[in-house]
N, C-alpha and C positions, 0 to 999 in steps of 0.2 A: 503495500499501499502506499501509496506517497500523496502528495497537498500538492494541488495548483494553487498557489495564493494569488496571483495575478499574471496578466499579460500584458506586455508593453511594447510600443513601437519606436521605441528608442530603446537603443543598448546602456548607455549612460544611468537613464534612470532606472532602469531593470537591476542594474549590478551596487544600483546606490539603495535600493531597497530592498535588496536580498542581502547585502550586508547587514543592514540594520535586524533581519530577524533569522540570519547563518544559514539562508536560501542559496540553492544554487540557481543559474540562467542557461539557458539552451534554445536553442533556434530552429525548432525542428520543420517550420516553416514561415510564414509572414510576419509573426511576432515573437519576440523573445519573453519567454516564459520562464517567472519566478515559482522553482517546486523545493519542496521540503522531502525528505524522505532519502530511502523507503524507512518505513517503520513496518517490523515483526508483529506487532498487533494491530489492531482497531483501535482499541485504547491510546496508545502512545497517538494514533493519527488523532484521532479526534481530541487528544490535550493539545496538540500542534495546529490543531483547525480553531479549536480557542482561542489560543496564544495569536494566531494569523489573522481572524474578526476582532481580537482585542484591541490588534496594531492598526484598526481601519481597513483591513481586506474582506468586507463583506461580500465578495463575490468567491470567496478561498472557497475548495471542495476537495476532498477525499477521491481522488482518481482510484478507478478500481483495478486492481490486479490483470493484466492480460496473460 
């Protein structure tokens, strides 16, 4: 399980936001994605989700494992 906290069109903004949460940034398509994880348990993913939402990323969501 991983958490997607936000998507950015600008890499510098993505990097700055990721640094504040200890997240990573990747660009699998058009946007820079800020993600946390992977987390071994659902409970840990939910704790990270609460942290991201508390930091103002209200659209953060847990990604399903593929």
